[in-house]
TORNUMAR-524764 format. One record per residue (C-alpha): residue in three letters; x, y, z. Coordinates in steps of 0.02 Angstrom, whole numbers, padded with zeros to 5 digits, always signed. Each point is the difference from the previous one (the first is absolute). Example, Ala and Ser with C-alpha at 12.3 -4.5 7.8 and 13.67 -1.06 7.14 Angstrom:
2
ala+00615-00225+00390ser+00069+00172-00033
END
This chain:
321
unk+09415+01127-00152unk-00039-00110-00133unk-00031+00086-00151unk-00031-00134-00116unk-00192+00013-00026unk+00000+00189-00021unk-00060+00070-00155unk+00156+00109-00095unk-00026+00172-00029unk-00067+00043-00158unk+00121+00084-00137unk-00002+00152-00062unk-00090-00006-00177unk+00030+00185-00037unk+00074+00146+00093unk-00054+00153-00039unk+00094+00095+00138unk-00001+00125+00083unk-00202-00017-00029unk-00036-00168+00028unk+00045-00199-00026unk-00129-00132-00087unk+00033-00189+00086unk-00024-00149-00103unk-00127-00052+00133unk-00103+00165-00074unk+00044+00105+00152unk+00041+00177-00026unk+00103+00097+00131unk+00003+00176-00021unk+00152+00104+00050unk-00063+00147+00041unk-00156+00095+00024unk-00086-00113+00125unk-00051+00120+00132unk-00167+00061+00029unk-00080+00142+00123unk-00188+00006+00029unk-00112+00139-00052unk-00018+00146+00134unk-00015+00169+00038unk+00179+00087-00020unk+00013+00128+00119unk+00168+00071-00111unk-00109+00047-00153unk-00173+00010+00075unk-00058-00141-00122unk-00113-00145+00051unk-00008-00165-00096unk-00103-00175-00004unk+00014-00142-00102unk-00154-00077-00121unk-00015-00153-00085unk-00026+00032-00184unk+00022-00177-00072unk-00089-00131+00113unk+00041-00129-00116unk+00180+00026-00004unk+00022+00067+00201unk+00060+00156-00068unk-00014+00188+00100unk+00055+00174-00031unk+00045+00125+00120unk-00113+00170+00008unk+00078+00148+00049unk-00078+00170+00055unk+00037+00168+00085unk-00054+00023+00172unk-00142+00137-00011unk-00079-00064-00155unk-00179+00029+00064unk-00058+00110-00135unk-00110-00093-00144unk-00028+00152-00093unk+00195+00035-00019unk+00064-00176-00076unk+00175-00038-00030unk+00104-00072-00147unk+00008-00189+00000unk+00156-00083-00042unk+00016-00186-00034unk+00195-00025+00047unk+00082-00175-00057unk+00165-00069+00082unk+00158-00051-00084unk+00103-00133+00035unk+00031-00105-00194unk-00186-00073+00032unk+00101-00122+00121unk+00052+00085+00160unk-00072+00128+00133unk-00200+00037+00031unk-00104+00129+00034unk+00018-00026+00173unk+00178+00009+00011unk+00068+00153+00124unk+00091+00078-00151unk-00159+00027-00086unk-00125+00019+00138unk+00114+00154+00050unk+00015+00070-00162unk-00173+00010-00044unk-00042+00063+00178unk+00108+00141-00045unk-00063+00028-00184unk-00175+00010+00061unk+00019+00137+00143unk+00117+00094-00130unk-00114-00019-00139unk-00163+00004+00093unk-00072-00161-00096unk-00083-00152+00033unk+00110-00145-00031unk-00064-00174-00042unk+00162-00119+00007unk-00014-00148-00091unk+00076-00165+00051unk+00007-00140-00145unk+00055-00189-00014unk+00194-00015-00039unk+00089-00091-00122unk+00078-00107-00026unk-00133-00112+00107unk-00125+00110-00106unk+00095+00030-00149unk-00035+00165-00094unk-00136+00066-00046unk-00076-00058+00146unk+00049+00184+00091unk-00082+00085-00145unk-00168-00097+00015unk-00003+00026+00185unk+00041+00171-00009unk-00141+00025-00141unk-00110-00089+00130unk+00041+00111+00136unk-00042+00161-00121unk-00166-00063-00050unk-00025-00019+00195unk+00041+00173+00036unk-00096+00066-00152unk-00164-00100+00076unk-00001+00146+00127unk-00024+00132-00136unk-00199+00013+00029unk+00035+00001+00186unk-00072-00162+00025unk+00153-00095+00022unk+00058-00117+00158unk+00124+00134+00071unk-00050+00167+00079unk+00157+00085-00010unk-00013-00014-00200unk-00188+00021-00010unk+00003+00167+00102unk+00179+00086-00051unk+00085-00056-00143unk-00030+00093-00144unk-00038-00108-00172unk+00025+00124-00109unk+00183+00036+00042unk+00073-00194+00014unk+00189-00031-00035unk+00093-00176-00011unk+00180+00022+00065unk+00126-00139+00000unk+00178-00023+00019unk+00129-00118-00087unk-00106-00168-00034unk-00159+00107+00064unk+00031+00124-00127unk-00015-00138-00140unk-00168-00062+00082unk-00047+00180+00006unk+00021+00018-00197unk-00060-00156-00062unk-00177+00056+00136unk-00016+00176-00097unk+00030-00086-00163unk-00142-00129+00035unk-00131+00149+00059unk-00062+00066-00177unk-00040-00199-00032unk-00078-00043+00162unk-00079+00168+00061unk-00041+00023+00183unk-00161+00099+00023unk+00028+00173+00102unk+00181-00046+00034unk+00105+00138-00092unk+00181-00037-00005unk+00087+00177-00030unk+00179-00045+00012unk+00134-00138+00049unk+00168+00024+00080unk+00144-00142-00059unk+00145+00029+00105unk+00150-00094-00051unk-00098-00134-00114unk+00056-00176-00002unk-00015+00003-00199unk+00146-00093-00095unk+00022-00057-00187unk+00125-00129-00085unk+00112+00151-00083unk+00067+00129+00098unk-00065+00188-00041unk+00075+00151+00047unk+00125-00015+00113unk-00049-00147+00074unk+00117-00129+00073unk+00087-00117-00156unk+00079-00104+00152unk-00048-00191-00068unk-00007-00046+00178unk-00097+00136+00083unk-00142-00018-00137unk+00006-00203+00011unk-00024+00027+00172unk-00159+00124-00014unk-00080-00124-00131unk+00023-00152+00131unk-00083+00100+00125unk-00144+00041-00133unk-00002-00199-00046unk-00015-00034+00168unk-00134+00097+00028unk-00101-00038-00168unk+00044-00176-00056unk-00097+00001-00152unk+00082+00147-00067unk+00054+00013-00161unk+00137+00110+00059unk+00046+00171+00027unk-00101+00075-00141unk-00153-00082+00071unk-00116+00150+00014unk-00037-00019+00181unk+00194+00049+00010unk+00011+00101-00144unk-00154+00118-00029unk+00074+00075-00161unk-00041-00201-00074unk-00179-00027-00072unk-00084+00156+00048unk-00025+00179-00022unk+00042+00122+00157unk-00134+00097-00081unk-00127-00096+00062unk+00057+00050+00187unk-00168+00016+00103unk+00043+00175+00085unk+00046+00169-00030unk+00144+00025+00098unk+00156-00094+00040unk+00165+00040+00109unk+00147-00100-00009unk+00123-00015+00132unk+00183-00068-00059unk+00171+00012+00112unk+00178+00027-00084unk+00074-00147+00074unk-00147-00128-00031unk+00009-00127-00127unk-00170+00020-00059unk+00025+00190-00040unk+00019-00013-00173unk-00160-00094-00021unk-00096+00138+00095unk+00057+00123-00108unk-00043-00093-00164unk-00180-00034+00077unk-00011+00190+00018unk+00078+00022-00183unk-00115-00118-00069unk-00167+00044+00086unk+00026+00177-00064unk+00027-00057-00181unk-00139-00124+00004unk-00135+00124-00036unk-00073-00028+00175unk-00088+00158+00035unk+00051+00037+00181unk+00134+00087+00104unk+00153-00084+00057unk+00147+00064+00103unk+00156-00111+00061unk+00122+00057+00159unk+00169-00070+00013unk+00073-00016+00165unk+00186+00040-00035unk+00142-00120+00107unk-00133-00119+00058unk-00023-00193-00035unk-00178-00096-00002unk-00133+00022+00130unk+00115+00119+00089unk-00144+00085+00078unk-00053-00151+00082unk+00159-00037+00063unk+00045+00171+00056unk-00170+00096+00023unk+00056+00142+00095unk+00155+00055-00137unk-00025+00150-00095unk-00040-00089-00154unk-00146-00113+00075unk-00064+00171+00076unk-00001+00086-00163unk-00075-00160-00082unk-00145-00017+00114unk-00029+00196-00024unk-00019-00018-00175unk-00113-00154-00007unk-00105+00081+00153unk-00005+00138-00138unk-00056-00112-00130unk-00151-00049+00092unk-00069+00149+00030unk-00003+00101-00157unk-00169+00045-00062
END
């Protein structure tokens, strides 16, 4: 076969394995997190879900979850806005890992959840994911008067008990959204608290017992710069929340931080908790460490004892009065 006229394969311009590769022709090959599952009723958890478009201009959707037999508008449920992780670059709200996790969380906590999908880097660099998530939050808030486009939220969501929950990069986004709330108030929308799980924060200099291995730190910085090409580096306030703003301005009254003993991000979570308590912020914060566990273990091994215990802590947090 004559291949003299075949177009040569594009060369890899940037290899950010095991997450993705960027080719010289601009194509992005994601190496993990590409599977999706449709919304549906889940008989294992008795949770129903459906997808809605919150940003037509960017063709972005969120997945709504509600426990079965939620039919009493006088008994409204806490509302959780969930933001998935993946380094801003991989996975989606519709990946089976996240779909199954939110089903289980909604069933156990007896909440309504809105799992937000957003544009991904590197095609849409950070802070696109933050702006998309803020647009989704505003869409959710448009239901606070009971006149929004989605009946599940109009009838059954308690807008006096709103929580934002993010894991890994989603925790980063959740933090920045709650920092934004005091500046851009959403009427009738009371964000009581946030859950930050294994949050993707970093910095130029090591803290606590954080790794000092130059190769590991360079790899994390490489991933961050691929997601945010315009960044000033690892002390950019988007990745290092202790630069450029005070945690005293956090726009909620309760925070639950989760860290894992074997997670590279562990010390950042502890540092966040300590700095928050020192900042003069007037709320209540708690931190829970999962011993012997790695990053996002609760997604990868959701039935293990540590994952079950973690979900119970989160469910309790959502239902405290």
